[in-house]
C-alpha positions, 0 to 999 in steps of 0.5 A: 500500500502506497503512502499515497493510499494511507493518506486517502484512508485518513481522509475517509476516517475524518470524514466519517467521524465528521459524519458522526459529529453531525449525528451527535450535534443533530441529537444534542440540539433536539434534546428537547425537541417533542418527540425527537428520535435520535440518530446513532452513527454506523461505521463501516469498514471499506476493504479494497484487497485483504488477504493472507499474503497482502492487505490494501487498507480501503478506509471507513464509511458512517451511516446513520441508524435511526432510533424511532422505535425507542420510547422518549420520557412522557410529561403530563401537561395541562392542555387537554388536547396534548397526547402522547403514545405509550408503547409503539406507533405513530400519529398520522398527520397532514399539511393542511395546505396539501392534504386536499390536493394530495391523494392515495391510499394507505394499508391497515389491518382492515384493508385499504383506506384513503389518505391525503399527503400522509405523514408521521409523528410522535409529536403529540402537542396538538391544539386548535388552530383558527379553523378548529383542526387539532394541529401540533407545534410543527403545523401538521394536523391529526388525522383520524376516523371521523364520526358520522354525524347521522349515525354516530359511527365511526367511519374507518374507511378513510382517515381525515384530519380531525376538525371540531364542526359540532359547535352546537349540541342538539337539545335531546327531549327526556324520556326517561327519569330514574327514581330512587327514594327511601319513603319513611314508615313513621313520617314525622307528626305534623310535618309534610313530606317535601316534594321531590323535583326535578328538572327535565327538557322538552322537544325544543331544549327548554327546562321543565319541572317535574314535581313529585308529591308524596302523602302517607295515606295508612302505614304501607299506603302512599299517594304520589302525584306527579305535577308537570306546570306548564303542560297541556296535558296532565299526568295526574287530573281530576277529583272523586268523590271524597270519603265520608266525614262526621262529627260526634259529640261526646259527654257534656260536662256542666259547668260550676260557678267558682267560689272565692276562699274567705278566711278571717284573723282574729286578733286578741288580747286583754284591755287594761285601764281602758288600754289594749294591751299593745307590747313593744317589741311584739311582731304580729305575722300573717302568712299567705301560701307562704309568704310573710306579711309582719308588723312590728310594735315600736315606740315609733308606730304604736302611737298611730296603731293604738288598739287591736282594730288599728293593728288589724288594719295595719295588717290588711294594708300590708297584704293589699300593697304588697308587690308582687300582689298577694293572691287575697284582699284583705278587709277589717271589721274591728280587730278581724282580718277577713282575707278573701282570694282575688280569684274565684276557684284559687284556694290559699293557705293561711296562718298566723302568728304572734312573737316577741317582748314578754309583759314587765312587772313594774314596781315602787320603791320608798320612799326613803326620808331625809329629815327637815332642816332649818333651812330645807324641808323633807324630802321623801325619795321613790326608786322605779327599778324597772325601766320597761313599760307597758301600755295600760300600766298606772303609776300612782304617787300619794302625797300628804303634807304636814297640817294638809287635812287629806292627801292627793294621789296623782297618777300617769297611765301608759298609753299607746298615744303616750308611749313614745312621749315616755319611752321608758321609766324615766319619761314616767317618773318626770311626768309624775314629777310634773303632775305633783308640781302642777297641783300646788300641794306645797311640794316640790318634785324632781325627777332623776333617772328612775328616782322620784324626790319629793321635797316640803316647799317650806324651810323645816317643813314636813311631809306628813305621809307619801306612799306609792303603787303601780298597776300593771298591765295584763300578763296575759299574751296576745293572740291571733286565731284563724276563723275558717268562713267560706271555703273554696269551690273550684269553678268548672266550666262547661265542656264537651268533646267533639271527634271528628272523622273523615279521610286526610287528603281529601279537598273540600270536605266540610265540618261546621259547628254551630255554637249557640246558633252561631256556625263555625266553618272549616273546609279542607285544603288537601294539605291536612296530614292528618286528622289532627291537623284538621281538628286543629284548623277548626279549633283555631276557627273557633278560637278566632272568634271571640264572641263566642262564649267558648274555647276550643282545643285540639288533640288527638282529632278530638276537639274539647270545647270549653266555657270561657267562664265557670258558671253553675245551673242556677239556684232558684230563689224566692223572697216573700212576706210583708215587713217580715220577709223570708229569703228561701231556696238554696243554702248558696246565691248564684252569681247574677242574682239580683236581690231587691228590698222596698222599706220606707219608701226606699228600694235597696239592691244587691246584684251578686257579682263574682267580686262580692259573691264571697261576703255575699253568698248565702241568704243570711249574708244577703239579708244583713246587707239589706239590715244595714242598709236599712238601719243607716238610712234611719229605719230598723231592721234585724236578722234572723236565720235569713228572715229579715224583719223590718221593724220601721215598716210593716209593709216592706217587700223583696223580690228576687231576680234570679240568673239563667245558667250559662251553658252553651249548646252545640250542634254539627254539619258534615259535607264530604269533599273530593279525593284528589287524582293520584297514584297509588303505590303499596308496599309489602308487609310479609317478611319477604316483601316488607318495604319493597314496592309491591304495587301501583295503582293509576286507577284513580289518576282522573284525566291524566296520562299516566299509567302503570304496567299491566305485569306487576310480578316480583322482579318486573319493572316498576314503571309509570308511563306519562305524557306531557305536552308543552306545546311542540307535541306528545313527550313520553316519559317514563319513571323507573321506580326499581323492581317489584318486591326488590329492594333498591328503586322506591322503598319503605323502611324506617325513618321519619324523612324521605331519603332521595338517593337518586332522581336524574334524567336522560334529557338535556338542553341545546349546548355550546361548545366548551372545549375539546379533549382525548380519552385515554382510549383515543377518543376526541371528545367534545364538550358542550356547556349543557354537560354533554360530550360527543365523540366526533373522532377517533385517533388511530396508532399507526404501525410499521414492521420496521419503523427505524427505516421511515423516511425523515422530514423537518417538522419531526415527521416520517414518510413512509419508505420501501424498507419500513413497509406498509402502515398499519392503522390500529385502534389503541392498544390493539395489535401491538400498537401502543395506549393513547395518553391524554394531558401528555407529551412524549419528549425526546429520546436523546441521553445528553451524558450518552452524547457527550460520551460519543462526542469525546470519542469522536473528537480523539478519533478525528484528531488521531486521523488528522495524524495519519495524514500528518505522518504520511506528509512527513514521509512524502517530504522524506521520499521527495528528499532522495533526489538531493 
């Protein structure tokens, strides 16, 4: 081999490494290109001649090796129109500018398809362009099998660029409603089961409402009403003759007039020296229903109280002015407090007590005498050792001066009026001194504390005799004694019960009660849940008429009518006689009676009221009233045993106007109403069927369109079909409530409230284009703002027998080549084709680290080849130097 041959081989080596460097640079430059497939280098030896005897180096050449079948990494992205292939295969894409003018065929596993200007790529970063084609970043449109707009089936006989042309979704009228719910076996009393409502769509896509109204008629029987507002035809419509209704009267309980309880409290004690023996420190208490009304005798108030009668008045005032008000009123007669219940028929408990000071036994000691002197008269001194004084005490001093023929006694009586002036024994001693000095007895008296000094006013004068004495008030204790007067009589108001019967849910059922001839009427609305609701409504009607003498209450379907006032049947009383008038009849008189007596030309009248019945509740009390009135007018009258004797007028007469018993009367009228049209639902009671739907009856839908299936055997569909018409023609809707005698669908199990678990329909309104997305199975879906989606195409995955032999073009696309074989159009994940991964893109399969390693090797190989050239040149220089 010549030197020139070696140089040629080195140059070929430089050329091969240059090509390898180009492959590496291409890979590094496209390391971030979506779907890029790297190019490796394959070096091939060029042999000119080589044998055992002779070898002539021929050189090397570098060929590209395409890695089209190597998967790049997948990256999840936010764009819903970006897709990637996981596994083998390519997307079919077209140049939009040429696809309409270029035609041809492509071979698939199902046959030959027409395709125009078909390219293949792994770059799946598709977005909608201005014409709503799915175009990747290189400008290639995605091809796919499109959906037939009429049949909705994929047309797999051709592929075409996928274009979103369905911007409006046609409305779909509702034809099916699916209902799953549990109706409560024991609904909450007094609470209506809420309506269940669903929005459906008519044939024009307009939203409409269908309401399902529920009513439990019995334990396992329900009424269902289907209401379709706006429809010209009604699922349920009309009425039927209602069920019977009655009103039955119960026992009549007569009224009894309430009588006020009256008790008397008598204050008793001794009277000494004309004084009621009230004592300082005593506390007088009247207790009514646990509340104490007390008065303590003090030196400050004893002068205003003075007597037992005054004490009674003070206690009565305290009771009457109490806040909060006492349950009784108090009046006073001398030393007696009359306590009367404020509310007739309401009893009270009363007690009384006296506590406090004991009486003091007062004494006077002395005299202690100081003899007369030439300059002063005789002095007698008396000591009063007890300081406490009592009302009624009398303190006496007898004085006789020498030469006087008689003695003079001076006394001080402690009274209630003067008690505050004396306060104690010092005041009494001072008063005695004052009275002695005022008597002109020739002596001078002075008081020092509890000592009284009496001195002859003349020098050397003597006192013949002095003495003292005390008359103490009675030591007997004061008392308060309770006296029963009139027993309480609890008033009973007349009452009568009325029991109503009927069927809740009927409309226009008339219940009328006439009270004393005044009718009160209630007509049912159909919204009542039970007879309790109906009786409560009629009771409210009665109570709203305040002119009626009764009130009403309702409980459990029974109304109780009660009189507003408590009155009893009238007791007949008579007044007979002239001059001597006898009141005869019952032992009590009635509230409302009027009694009249005419005597001495004057007519006296007494009307018995609830306020004064406690005082004048007996014939004797009534006659005492007239005797008092006649005597006060100057006449003379007395009463004995209910007989009034008018001494001053033998022609006196009396009359009685008896009250009438205040009893009410009742009458009733009932008229049956109408039963609204409805669908009957029956739930099972046996262990096998309990809680499940066993029967649907549309016999009472009236003129409605609802019908149920004739076959209602176990396991068959529990459907009700009805027709609505919103002005665009008849629209049939089927309500599916599960299966007969099977759980699920519509049931009735334990609970107090309805529980709707599913209420859906299959209609939809007109929709506007919202966005386009890919499904993982390769479907291209258009989403609309009505919530629906439509498949407009499907992305096929194209495989080749030798994908690495595909011809490359700019933009990351490949063209079919003879070495690659024919393209096969496959559904994703079939026949070895990869899967379509939505919201993802495939990166390049270039490994930068590996490329850098190959770059170093290539650089070193290139440098080594340059050394061959340099060495060959130096050897040629040596050859040329031989001629020198």
